[in-house]
C-alpha positions in Angstrom: 50.8 -19.2 11.4 54.0 -21.4 11.8 52.2 -24.7 11.1 52.8 -27.1 8.2 49.4 -27.9 6.6 48.9 -31.0 4.5 45.9 -31.8 2.3 45.2 -35.5 2.1 42.4 -37.9 1.0 41.6 -38.3 4.7 41.3 -34.6 5.6 43.4 -31.7 6.5 46.5 -32.3 8.7 48.3 -29.7 10.8 51.8 -30.3 12.0 53.4 -28.1 14.7 56.8 -29.7 14.7 55.9 -32.2 17.3 52.5 -33.7 16.6 50.0 -34.1 13.8 46.3 -32.9 14.2 43.7 -34.0 11.7 40.6 -32.1 10.7 37.9 -34.0 8.9 34.2 -34.7 8.6 34.2 -36.5 12.0 35.6 -33.5 14.0 35.1 -30.4 11.9 31.7 -29.4 10.8 32.9 -27.3 7.8 34.4 -30.4 6.2 31.7 -32.0 4.0 34.4 -34.1 2.3 37.6 -35.5 3.7 39.3 -35.2 0.2 41.5 -32.1 0.2 42.5 -31.5 -3.4 44.3 -28.2 -3.2 45.6 -25.7 -0.6 46.4 -22.0 -0.8 47.3 -19.3 1.6 46.0 -15.8 0.7 47.8 -12.5 1.2 46.1 -12.1 4.6 47.4 -15.4 5.9 44.1 -17.3 5.6 44.2 -21.0 4.5 41.9 -22.2 1.8 41.1 -25.8 1.0 39.5 -27.1 -2.2 37.4 -30.3 -1.5 34.9 -32.4 -3.3 32.1 -30.6 -1.5 33.0 -26.9 -1.5 35.8 -24.7 -0.3 36.8 -24.5 3.3 38.4 -21.3 4.6 40.5 -21.2 7.8 40.8 -17.8 9.5 41.8 -17.0 13.0 41.4 -20.7 14.1 37.9 -21.0 12.6 36.8 -23.1 9.6 34.0 -21.9 7.3 32.6 -23.7 4.2 31.7 -22.0 1.0 29.4 -24.0 -1.3 27.1 -23.6 -4.4 24.5 -22.3 -2.0 26.9 -19.4 -1.3 27.5 -18.8 -5.0 30.2 -21.3 -6.1 29.7 -22.5 -9.7 29.8 -26.0 -8.4 30.5 -27.8 -5.1 33.1 -30.0 -6.8 36.2 -27.8 -6.3 39.4 -29.0 -8.0 41.9 -26.2 -7.7 42.6 -23.1 -5.5 45.2 -20.4 -6.0 45.9 -17.2 -4.1 45.2 -13.9 -5.8 47.8 -11.2 -5.7 45.2 -8.6 -4.8 43.5 -10.5 -1.9 41.4 -13.6 -1.9 41.6 -16.7 -3.9 40.7 -18.2 -7.3 38.7 -21.5 -7.3 38.4 -24.0 -10.1 35.2 -26.1 -10.0 33.2 -28.6 -12.0 31.1 -25.7 -13.3 33.5 -22.7 -13.8 35.8 -20.4 -11.9 35.1 -18.4 -8.8 36.9 -15.7 -7.0 36.4 -15.4 -3.2 37.4 -12.1 -1.7 36.3 -10.7 1.6 33.7 -13.6 1.8 32.1 -12.4 -1.5 32.0 -14.8 -4.4 32.2 -13.8 -8.0 31.3 -16.4 -10.7 32.9 -16.9 -14.1 31.2 -19.5 -16.2 32.9 -20.4 -19.5 30.1 -20.2 -22.1 32.6 -20.5 -25.0 34.3 -23.6 -23.8 32.9 -27.1 -24.6 33.2 -28.1 -21.0 32.9 -26.0 -17.8 35.0 -28.5 -15.8 38.1 -26.6 -14.5 41.1 -28.6 -13.4 43.5 -25.7 -12.6 43.4 -22.0 -12.1 46.4 -19.7 -11.3 47.1 -16.0 -11.3 50.5 -14.7 -12.6 52.5 -11.7 -11.3 50.7 -9.4 -13.7 47.3 -10.4 -12.4 46.4 -12.5 -15.5 44.2 -15.5 -14.6 45.1 -18.8 -16.4 42.6 -21.6 -16.6 43.2 -25.3 -17.3 40.3 -27.5 -18.4 39.6 -30.6 -20.4 39.4 -28.3 -23.5 42.9 -26.9 -23.0 44.4 -23.7 -21.7 42.6 -20.4 -21.5 43.1 -17.0 -20.0 40.2 -15.4 -18.1 39.5 -11.7 -18.8 38.1 -10.7 -15.5 36.6 -7.5 -16.8 34.4 -9.2 -19.4 34.2 -12.7 -18.0 35.4 -14.1 -21.3 37.6 -17.2 -21.4 40.2 -16.6 -24.1 41.4 -20.0 -25.6 45.2 -20.2 -25.9 45.9 -23.9 -26.5 43.4 -26.6 -27.4 45.6 -29.5 -28.6 45.5 -28.5 -32.3 48.8 -26.6 -31.9 52.1 -28.1 -30.8 52.2 -30.0 -28.6 49.5 -31.8 -30.6 46.9 -33.9 -28.7 44.4 -36.2 -30.4 42.3 -36.7 -27.3 41.0 -34.1 -24.9 43.9 -31.7 -24.1 43.4 -31.7 -20.4 45.5 -29.1 -18.5 45.8 -30.4 -14.9 48.2 -27.8 -13.4 49.4 -24.3 -14.0 52.3 -22.4 -12.5 53.5 -18.9 -13.2 57.2 -18.4 -12.4 59.0 -15.3 -11.2 60.2 -14.5 -14.7 56.7 -14.2 -16.1 56.6 -17.6 -17.8 53.5 -19.8 -17.4 54.0 -23.5 -17.2 51.2 -26.0 -17.6 51.0 -29.7 -17.3 48.9 -32.1 -19.4 48.2 -35.8 -19.5 51.3 -36.1 -21.8 53.6 -34.0 -19.7 
């Protein structure tokens, strides 16, 4: 849309090259929290914002909130990432969601010791990577199973919870993930 969008602790900020406009709880009904944790643009050009109290979607100048009442695993959303086949992936305090065409699909990690998701990202092959306080997993979207890949027992070893805070898939097919130790 030509704007620069910034997610801050004080709300969403839009910059048009000349002035900043802030969207927050005071002036935008869809914002139930001013804390913007993650931003993503989907393949249709819609902006998505992960907040402490749900996901806010911005389409054609209108904001809409998606919450647990709409089907999110939890209102505490921590991460958001565009899907290569439309929509977005959302990490929450209770699992992973996919929002596509305003429909929400839930993926709750029964086999992980914690459902708190810090990061979610889809790579170029459509594989969904999930970072949690129990390590790195890959989500099998056909079965809903979270397949553990690293839990701190393998190098790099981790005596405490192996929290994966961020995930990035590069253009060469490699997946990078960041932990408390780097």
